[in-house]
C-alpha positions as semicolon CSV with decimal commas, in nm:
position;residue;x (nm);y (nm);z (nm)
1;M;-2,399;0,831;-5,154
2;S;-2,333;0,646;-5,477
3;L;-2,445;0,376;-5,710
4;T;-2,218;0,177;-5,936
5;P;-2,299;0,205;-6,307
6;A;-2,394;-0,084;-6,527
7;D;-2,075;-0,036;-6,723
8;G;-1,889;-0,181;-6,426
9;K;-1,627;0,095;-6,416
10;R;-1,610;0,218;-6,059
11;P;-1,535;0,586;-6,025
12;A;-1,205;0,662;-5,858
13;D;-1,319;0,942;-5,635
14;G;-1,561;1,214;-5,555
15;G;-1,423;1,476;-5,784
16;G;-1,336;1,359;-6,131
17;G;-1,049;1,110;-6,108
18;R;-1,106;0,747;-6,215
19;R;-0,972;0,432;-6,061
20;K;-0,805;0,175;-6,283
21;G;-0,895;-0,191;-6,248
22;G;-1,091;-0,333;-5,956
23;R;-1,382;-0,573;-5,934
24;R;-1,677;-0,493;-6,154
25;R;-1,983;-0,408;-5,951
26;A;-2,256;-0,299;-6,182
27;L;-2,531;-0,147;-5,974
28;R;-2,578;0,000;-5,630
29;W;-2,937;0,062;-5,517
30;S;-3,020;0,369;-5,317
31;A;-3,088;0,421;-4,949
32;I;-3,351;0,666;-5,072
33;V;-3,590;0,371;-5,041
34;L;-3,540;0,370;-4,665
35;A;-3,629;0,735;-4,623
36;V;-3,930;0,678;-4,847
37;V;-4,060;0,401;-4,618
38;I;-4,038;0,600;-4,298
39;L;-4,118;0,945;-4,433
40;G;-4,402;0,860;-4,659
41;T;-4,625;0,568;-4,569
42;A;-4,713;0,661;-4,211
43;G;-4,897;0,982;-4,293
44;A;-5,113;0,835;-4,564
45;G;-5,366;0,667;-4,338
46;Y;-5,244;0,309;-4,365
47;L;-5,237;0,092;-4,046
48;Y;-4,964;-0,168;-4,065
49;Y;-5,059;-0,531;-4,016
50;Q;-4,870;-0,745;-3,771
51;H;-4,777;-1,005;-4,031
52;L;-4,544;-0,748;-4,183
53;N;-4,318;-0,797;-3,878
54;D;-4,212;-1,132;-4,021
55;N;-4,082;-0,960;-4,335
56;I;-3,828;-0,750;-4,142
57;N;-3,471;-0,869;-4,101
58;K;-3,286;-0,766;-3,784
59;D;-2,920;-0,730;-3,682
60;P;-2,730;-0,586;-3,384
61;L;-2,682;-0,209;-3,386
62;N;-2,310;-0,181;-3,321
63;L;-2,045;-0,453;-3,358
64;G;-1,757;-0,252;-3,216
65;D;-1,624;-0,238;-2,862
66;E;-1,833;-0,044;-2,611
67;K;-1,532;0,179;-2,538
68;D;-1,534;0,296;-2,900
69;R;-1,896;0,413;-2,894
70;A;-1,977;0,780;-2,920
71;A;-2,141;0,938;-2,616
72;A;-2,521;0,940;-2,622
73;S;-2,683;1,257;-2,753
74;K;-2,778;1,511;-2,488
75;A;-3,134;1,626;-2,441
76;N;-3,237;1,987;-2,493
77;A;-3,397;2,210;-2,230
78;A;-3,739;2,048;-2,288
79;G;-3,595;1,701;-2,237
80;Q;-3,616;1,613;-2,608
81;T;-3,340;1,406;-2,766
82;P;-3,213;1,408;-3,126
83;L;-3,240;1,097;-3,342
84;N;-2,950;0,971;-3,557
85;I;-3,029;0,697;-3,809
86;L;-2,772;0,545;-4,047
87;L;-2,918;0,449;-4,385
88;I;-2,714;0,179;-4,554
89;G;-2,728;0,043;-4,905
90;S;-2,582;-0,299;-4,986
91;D;-2,460;-0,416;-5,326
92;A;-2,530;-0,781;-5,229
93;R;-2,604;-1,033;-5,503
94;D;-2,793;-1,262;-5,267
95;S;-3,117;-1,316;-5,462
96;A;-3,221;-1,384;-5,820
97;E;-3,394;-1,046;-5,839
98;N;-3,095;-0,853;-5,705
99;Q;-2,866;-1,046;-5,937
100;K;-3,081;-0,960;-6,238
101;L;-3,085;-0,593;-6,147
102;G;-2,721;-0,578;-6,044
103;G;-2,558;-0,779;-6,314
104;A;-2,193;-0,877;-6,249
105;K;-2,259;-1,250;-6,209
106;D;-1,904;-1,308;-6,086
107;T;-1,991;-1,121;-5,764
108;F;-2,288;-1,342;-5,668
109;G;-2,252;-1,450;-5,305
110;T;-1,945;-1,235;-5,234
111;P;-1,937;-1,017;-4,917
112;A;-2,171;-0,723;-4,953
113;R;-2,037;-0,367;-4,940
114;A;-2,195;-0,062;-4,783
115;D;-2,184;0,141;-5,104
116;V;-2,461;0,380;-4,994
117;Q;-2,421;0,547;-4,655
118;M;-2,634;0,837;-4,533
119;L;-2,663;0,967;-4,178
120;L;-3,006;1,105;-4,109
121;H;-3,020;1,344;-3,810
122;V;-3,356;1,459;-3,673
123;S;-3,333;1,755;-3,437
124;A;-3,440;1,714;-3,077
125;D;-3,741;1,946;-3,127
126;R;-3,824;1,779;-3,462
127;S;-3,810;2,116;-3,635
128;N;-3,545;2,015;-3,891
129;M;-3,360;1,726;-4,043
130;S;-3,006;1,693;-4,177
131;V;-2,880;1,418;-4,411
132;V;-2,507;1,360;-4,461
133;S;-2,393;1,131;-4,743
134;M;-2,046;0,981;-4,749
135;P;-1,872;0,915;-5,084
136;R;-1,836;0,541;-5,114
137;D;-1,459;0,560;-5,189
138;T;-1,380;0,745;-4,866
139;L;-1,079;0,612;-4,674
140;V;-1,153;0,574;-4,303
141;D;-1,037;0,383;-3,993
142;I;-1,258;0,080;-3,930
143;P;-1,264;-0,035;-3,569
144;K;-1,249;-0,394;-3,447
145;C;-1,582;-0,570;-3,516
146;T;-1,715;-0,910;-3,414
147;D;-1,960;-1,097;-3,637
148;P;-2,268;-1,178;-3,425
149;D;-2,333;-1,504;-3,611
150;T;-1,988;-1,658;-3,664
151;K;-1,823;-1,486;-3,367
152;K;-1,529;-1,405;-3,592
153;T;-1,341;-1,096;-3,486
154;Y;-1,210;-0,860;-3,751
155;A;-0,905;-0,661;-3,641
156;A;-0,915;-0,282;-3,661
157;E;-0,784;-0,135;-3,989
158;T;-0,666;0,211;-4,081
159;H;-0,705;0,408;-4,403
160;V;-0,928;0,157;-4,582
161;I;-1,232;0,213;-4,804
162;T;-1,548;0,270;-4,602
163;N;-1,775;0,036;-4,796
164;D;-1,568;-0,263;-4,678
165;S;-1,713;-0,218;-4,329
166;L;-2,033;-0,407;-4,415
167;G;-1,839;-0,726;-4,495
168;R;-1,688;-0,730;-4,146
169;G;-1,985;-0,876;-3,960
170;G;-2,274;-0,676;-4,098
171;P;-2,430;-0,330;-4,076
172;G;-2,332;-0,297;-3,710
173;C;-1,972;-0,260;-3,825
174;T;-2,067;0,022;-4,060
175;V;-2,238;0,191;-3,764
176;A;-1,924;0,147;-3,552
177;T;-1,714;0,300;-3,832
178;W;-1,939;0,608;-3,855
179;E;-1,930;0,659;-3,480
180;K;-1,549;0,635;-3,480
181;L;-1,520;0,888;-3,763
182;T;-1,782;1,141;-3,655
183;D;-1,815;1,095;-3,277
184;I;-2,193;1,104;-3,341
185;H;-2,400;0,857;-3,144
186;I;-2,616;0,649;-3,380
187;D;-2,952;0,533;-3,247
188;H;-3,066;0,308;-3,533
189;F;-2,973;0,178;-3,874
190;M;-3,182;0,077;-4,174
191;M;-3,036;-0,125;-4,462
192;V;-3,206;-0,222;-4,788
193;D;-3,120;-0,405;-5,109
194;F;-3,174;-0,236;-5,441
195;S;-3,456;-0,457;-5,571
196;G;-3,711;-0,234;-5,394
197;V;-3,628;0,079;-5,595
198;V;-3,827;-0,016;-5,903
199;S;-4,141;-0,137;-5,726
200;M;-4,153;0,161;-5,485
201;A;-4,117;0,415;-5,761
202;D;-4,402;0,238;-5,943
203;A;-4,614;0,227;-5,627
204;I;-4,626;0,606;-5,597
205;G;-4,675;0,667;-5,966
206;G;-4,328;0,801;-6,048
207;V;-4,075;1,053;-5,917
208;P;-4,023;1,390;-6,095
209;V;-3,657;1,461;-6,186
210;C;-3,501;1,732;-6,401
211;V;-3,213;1,764;-6,651
212;D;-3,101;2,082;-6,822
213;A;-3,049;1,911;-7,160
214;N;-3,141;1,590;-7,341
215;I;-2,933;1,313;-7,183
216;Y;-2,834;0,966;-7,299
217;S;-2,601;0,788;-7,058
218;H;-2,434;0,570;-7,315
219;T;-2,097;0,558;-7,487
220;S;-1,981;0,400;-7,813
221;S;-1,819;0,123;-7,611
222;G;-2,140;0,045;-7,425
223;K;-2,064;0,231;-7,103
224;G;-2,336;0,412;-6,904
225;S;-2,667;0,338;-6,730
226;G;-2,879;0,373;-7,045
227;L;-3,077;0,663;-6,902
228;K;-3,240;0,862;-7,185
229;L;-3,445;1,169;-7,101
230;K;-3,552;1,489;-7,271
231;K;-3,460;1,830;-7,134
232;G;-3,685;1,941;-6,847
233;T;-3,882;1,749;-6,584
234;T;-3,978;1,385;-6,628
235;S;-4,159;1,153;-6,385
236;V;-3,945;0,842;-6,374
237;K;-4,042;0,502;-6,241
238;G;-3,949;0,138;-6,288
239;K;-3,633;0,072;-6,483
240;Q;-3,596;0,440;-6,569
241;A;-3,591;0,536;-6,198
242;L;-3,319;0,280;-6,140
243;Q;-3,121;0,422;-6,431
244;W;-3,143;0,772;-6,284
245;L;-2,999;0,648;-5,955
246;R;-2,721;0,457;-6,134
247;T;-2,615;0,729;-6,372
248;R;-2,260;0,860;-6,348
249;Y;-2,170;0,902;-6,714
250;G;-2,369;1,208;-6,820
251;F;-2,419;1,412;-6,502
252;E;-2,188;1,714;-6,462
253;D;-1,828;1,583;-6,452
254;D;-1,917;1,213;-6,462
255;T;-1,818;1,145;-6,099
256;D;-1,971;0,984;-5,792
257;I;-2,025;1,328;-5,638
258;A;-2,239;1,433;-5,934
259;R;-2,433;1,113;-5,900
260;T;-2,485;1,185;-5,532
261;K;-2,643;1,520;-5,623
262;A;-2,878;1,341;-5,860
263;Q;-2,976;1,102;-5,584
264;H;-3,040;1,390;-5,346
265;Q;-3,272;1,546;-5,604
266;Y;-3,453;1,211;-5,641
267;M;-3,488;1,162;-5,265
268;N;-3,629;1,511;-5,207
269;S;-3,873;1,468;-5,492
270;M;-3,981;1,122;-5,374
271;V;-4,046;1,243;-5,020
272;R;-4,261;1,527;-5,157
273;Q;-4,453;1,280;-5,373
274;L;-4,523;1,054;-5,081
275;R;-4,648;1,341;-4,869
276;E;-4,858;1,501;-5,140
277;N;-4,977;1,224;-5,369
278;A;-5,343;1,152;-5,295
279;T;-5,326;0,805;-5,456
280;L;-5,145;0,684;-5,145
281;S;-5,474;0,699;-4,955
282;N;-5,563;0,385;-5,149
283;P;-5,519;0,095;-4,899
284;T;-5,433;-0,153;-5,173
285;K;-5,150;0,062;-5,304
286;L;-5,024;0,125;-4,950
287;R;-5,041;-0,244;-4,866
288;S;-4,825;-0,319;-5,169
289;L;-4,580;-0,046;-5,075
290;A;-4,560;-0,168;-4,715
291;E;-4,505;-0,528;-4,824
292;T;-4,227;-0,422;-5,060
293;A;-4,061;-0,204;-4,804
294;T;-4,063;-0,446;-4,510
295;K;-3,928;-0,728;-4,724
296;A;-3,643;-0,510;-4,846
297;I;-3,513;-0,375;-4,514
298;T;-3,284;-0,488;-4,236
299;V;-3,293;-0,285;-3,917
300;D;-3,133;-0,292;-3,573
301;N;-3,300;-0,508;-3,309
302;D;-3,459;-0,214;-3,127
303;L;-3,636;-0,106;-3,447
304;G;-3,748;-0,449;-3,562
305;T;-4,126;-0,421;-3,562
306;V;-4,368;-0,231;-3,784
307;A;-4,506;-0,064;-3,473
308;K;-4,166;0,083;-3,393
309;L;-4,112;0,181;-3,754
310;Y;-4,451;0,347;-3,751
311;D;-4,366;0,538;-3,433
312;L;-4,037;0,647;-3,590
313;S;-4,212;0,758;-3,905
314;K;-4,447;0,977;-3,701
315;E;-4,147;1,152;-3,549
316;L;-3,989;1,206;-3,889
317;R;-4,311;1,339;-4,042
318;K;-4,309;1,624;-3,789
319;V;-4,022;1,778;-3,986
320;P;-4,141;2,018;-4,258
321;T;-4,006;1,937;-4,602
322;K;-3,858;2,289;-4,623
323;R;-3,645;2,214;-4,317
324;I;-3,477;1,904;-4,464
325;T;-3,117;1,964;-4,577
326;M;-2,927;1,711;-4,792
327;T;-2,544;1,734;-4,783
328;T;-2,234;1,540;-4,888
329;M;-1,947;1,498;-4,644
330;P;-1,673;1,748;-4,749
331;W;-1,387;1,552;-4,902
332;E;-1,051;1,580;-5,073
333;Y;-0,824;1,349;-5,267
334;S;-0,590;1,117;-5,080
335;G;-0,261;1,164;-5,266
336;S;-0,263;0,998;-5,607
337;S;-0,464;0,697;-5,496
338;G;-0,787;0,820;-5,654
339;R;-0,959;0,769;-5,320
340;V;-1,090;1,048;-5,101
341;V;-1,067;1,138;-4,732
342;P;-1,276;1,374;-4,517
343;R;-1,166;1,735;-4,570
344;P;-1,017;1,806;-4,225
345;T;-1,172;2,138;-4,130
346;D;-1,497;2,127;-4,328
347;A;-1,590;1,767;-4,248
348;E;-1,534;1,815;-3,877
349;Q;-1,739;2,137;-3,895
350;L;-2,028;1,944;-4,050
351;F;-2,000;1,662;-3,796
352;R;-1,991;1,912;-3,508
353;L;-2,308;2,080;-3,627
354;V;-2,483;1,744;-3,628
355;R;-2,339;1,646;-3,289
356;E;-2,453;1,973;-3,136
357;D;-2,797;1,954;-3,301
358;I;-2,747;2,273;-3,503
359;A;-2,967;2,299;-3,813
360;L;-2,774;2,292;-4,141
361;D;-3,020;2,539;-4,303
362;G;-2,914;2,810;-4,056
363;K;-3,271;2,869;-3,937
364;D;-3,243;2,752;-3,576
365;K;-3,430;2,962;-3,325
366;K;-3,197;3,135;-3,077
367;K;-3,137;2,903;-2,784
368;T;-3,205;3,094;-2,464
369;T;-3,217;2,805;-2,221
370;T;-2,955;2,566;-2,094
371;A;-2,969;2,220;-2,234
372;V;-3,050;1,929;-2,002
373;K;-2,732;1,731;-1,953
374;A;-2,730;1,358;-2,006
375;S;-2,641;1,150;-1,707
376;T;-2,265;1,170;-1,649
377;D;-2,055;1,013;-1,376
378;P;-1,977;1,286;-1,121
379;A;-1,628;1,435;-1,130
380;A;-1,372;1,334;-0,873
381;A;-1,227;1,598;-0,643
382;D;-1,004;1,842;-0,833
383;D;-0,691;1,722;-0,657
384;Q;-0,771;1,363;-0,753
385;I;-0,819;1,420;-1,129
386;A;-0,518;1,309;-1,330
387;V;-0,470;1,540;-1,629
388;Q;-0,208;1,506;-1,902
389;V;-0,138;1,832;-2,085
390;E;-0,001;1,826;-2,439
391;N;0,125;2,101;-2,665
392;G;-0,085;2,132;-2,980
393;T;0,014;2,490;-3,077
394;R;0,205;2,390;-3,392
395;T;0,042;2,508;-3,716
396;G;0,115;2,460;-4,084
397;T;0,321;2,780;-4,090
398;T;0,463;2,810;-3,737
399;G;0,635;2,579;-3,491
400;A;0,497;2,489;-3,153
401;V;0,524;2,745;-2,872
402;R;0,799;2,610;-2,644
403;G;0,698;2,519;-2,291
404;R;0,327;2,572;-2,352
405;A;0,217;2,237;-2,211
406;T;0,423;2,299;-1,895
407;A;0,279;2,648;-1,850
408;V;-0,083;2,527;-1,872
409;A;-0,012;2,225;-1,648
410;Q;0,122;2,463;-1,384
411;L;-0,190;2,678;-1,428
412;L;-0,406;2,374;-1,351
413;V;-0,194;2,285;-1,049
414;G;-0,249;2,640;-0,921
415;K;-0,623;2,584;-0,955
416;G;-0,608;2,274;-0,736
417;F;-0,552;2,002;-0,999
418;K;-0,241;1,863;-0,829
419;E;-0,227;1,559;-1,061
420;A;-0,185;1,773;-1,376
421;V;0,140;1,701;-1,561
422;A;0,286;1,813;-1,893
423;D;0,387;1,562;-2,161
424;S;0,665;1,751;-2,335
425;S;0,744;1,456;-2,560
426;V;0,432;1,513;-2,769
427;I;0,398;1,801;-3,014
428;L;0,063;1,816;-3,193
429;S;-0,124;2,046;-3,429
430;E;-0,466;2,144;-3,295
431;A;-0,639;2,456;-3,425
432;T;-0,855;2,480;-3,111
433;T;-0,796;2,365;-2,754
434;V;-0,965;2,033;-2,670
435;V;-1,012;1,807;-2,365
436;R;-1,023;1,437;-2,451
437;Y;-1,129;1,142;-2,236
438;P;-1,132;0,768;-2,324
439;S;-1,445;0,634;-2,150
440;A;-1,775;0,740;-1,999
441;D;-1,650;0,710;-1,640
442;L;-1,402;0,993;-1,705
443;E;-1,643;1,227;-1,885
444;G;-1,729;1,412;-1,565
445;D;-1,361;1,462;-1,485
446;A;-1,297;1,597;-1,834
447;Q;-1,588;1,840;-1,807
448;R;-1,465;1,959;-1,472
449;V;-1,118;2,036;-1,616
450;A;-1,279;2,227;-1,903
451;K;-1,500;2,427;-1,668
452;A;-1,202;2,528;-1,454
453;L;-1,034;2,677;-1,763
454;D;-1,347;2,824;-1,925
455;I;-1,319;2,580;-2,213
456;P;-1,667;2,515;-2,367
457;T;-1,825;2,175;-2,321
458;S;-1,836;2,135;-2,698
459;A;-1,456;2,101;-2,678
460;V;-1,479;1,802;-2,444
461;K;-1,466;1,493;-2,661
462;K;-1,452;1,119;-2,612
463;S;-1,151;0,962;-2,786
464;T;-0,992;0,618;-2,776
465;S;-0,658;0,775;-2,872
466;V;-0,602;0,877;-2,511
467;S;-0,575;0,667;-2,195
468;G;-0,693;0,933;-1,948
469;V;-0,814;1,293;-1,932
470;T;-0,593;1,478;-2,177
471;L;-0,586;1,854;-2,239
472;V;-0,438;1,951;-2,574
473;V;-0,351;2,321;-2,578
474;G;-0,437;2,443;-2,927
475;A;-0,306;2,719;-3,151
476;D;-0,593;2,937;-3,027
477;W;-0,430;2,951;-2,679
478;S;-0,061;3,002;-2,754
479;T;-0,013;3,267;-2,483
480;G;-0,159;3,385;-2,153
481;T;-0,338;3,222;-1,866
482;T;-0,697;3,288;-1,971
483;Y;-0,861;3,089;-2,245
484;K;-1,099;3,270;-2,476
485;A;-1,291;3,033;-2,696
486;P;-1,316;3,143;-3,058
487;A;-1,660;3,246;-3,179
488;A;-1,840;2,938;-3,300
489;D;-1,899;2,915;-3,674
490;D;-2,231;2,741;-3,705
491;T;-2,264;2,776;-4,081
492;T;-2,273;2,470;-4,305
493;P;-1,955;2,449;-4,513
494;T;-2,015;2,534;-4,878
495;S;-1,822;2,221;-4,969
496;A;-2,109;2,015;-4,822
497;D;-2,314;2,110;-5,128
498;A;-2,640;2,152;-4,936
499;L;-2,978;2,099;-5,105
500;N;-3,307;2,198;-4,939
501;G;-3,582;1,937;-4,931
502;S;-3,844;2,178;-5,069
503;D;-3,630;2,286;-5,366
504;T;-3,835;2,208;-5,672
505;T;-3,603;2,399;-5,904
506;A;-3,305;2,158;-5,875
507;C;-3,200;2,035;-6,217
508;M;-2,901;1,818;-6,303
509;H;-2,647;1,964;-6,545
510;V;-2,577;1,730;-6,835
511;D;-2,224;1,672;-6,964
512;P;-2,232;1,799;-7,326
513;N;-2,067;1,475;-7,434
514;Y;-2,386;1,290;-7,342
515;V;-2,640;1,519;-7,504
516;W;-2,852;1,379;-7,787
């Protein structure tokens, strides 16, 4: 998650490099406001008024093709289903207030960008919550999207910056992009403009933040957000809160990743304030906060009333603060471009934990019951299931095992899958064996193939890169006729930089060059 500084110099990446040139975009508000609305106001005793419904803007949830959607989340043994909500921040200059806060007059009226993106995952049993931020300069594949208003269709693009997704029809395209990248089914989105940050911070009386030295985010050439704080904890509100969220020059190594950490600290602190601050029992203050919040947000059509937002907030408030984990998607540089891409192993590990509803804090209770399966089309008879087997045993240090696809295809034929064939023209690199299927009507077939080979259901994945049920034999099954799944690693990658929601000791390190 990131905000663009008032100096207009957009950071190049998530780890220290800096991009040259590019359009000046001075300020990006924070999706923190969204979490504040749904996590804080509901539990303070305020009953929403129906007229607030008229304040809420609504858009379609997903603008991509249905075939590209991630499979719906499966219920647990008790029939409870996880919730996945995409929080989006727009850098739009579409109002006088946003323009005043955002600066960069030359960008007024230009297509908005999704410069803040956070996936909020609430566990099925509501015992924990995970938040995954994506660096705004991440290069991703954006699927085809159709604008619901103009009916214009935007062709799919590969290896483009993720924040461009918002300008391709609206927030539903950003949702489609996340589902394509993560294979996580998204239930709702909430998008807000940055003009609400100041008023909401004021409404709750300030948000405590901490720095380990006096900081002044300002350079001799006028760069920086202007944030000026003394060492220790300060309750920021108004303009100062906005400066905290914008600051890049001055935190750690002056990068977007450092700024993301500062925003995580702010979000955790703000949620605690909303839950604990007794002044929020004041109906007048709550009315003001609710008015500000509902005017600032755009949500998907299924979430477009205050009653539904209230119901959602009640679900979210079931999660103890100590079980909220903030993370950043693991990333790495993309060549010399200054952009970043998901770090292959770590990012997929983080996405898998979210998909499988595994708590990022490592405190899940041992699951002793079988999860309730979501409705899936029944599998065809084994001898009617067409299976393409591909060789994915190649690694970074060894070549592919010759004839491996043929050997496993023959194994399937011997088990009654007469339509199994090897595709020897394809040599892939897959660390673990996977069964892919292109659409929901083939999910049952794919699961049946996996079951016949003792491949775990977690390795059965929907993918638009295949045209039918496809078994890719990974490097973990380079020999033999019996597959033994590797022990699952359910730990959160250290590169995700996790921060617990109840951590009151978090304090941003100040770059010595910005100490006063």
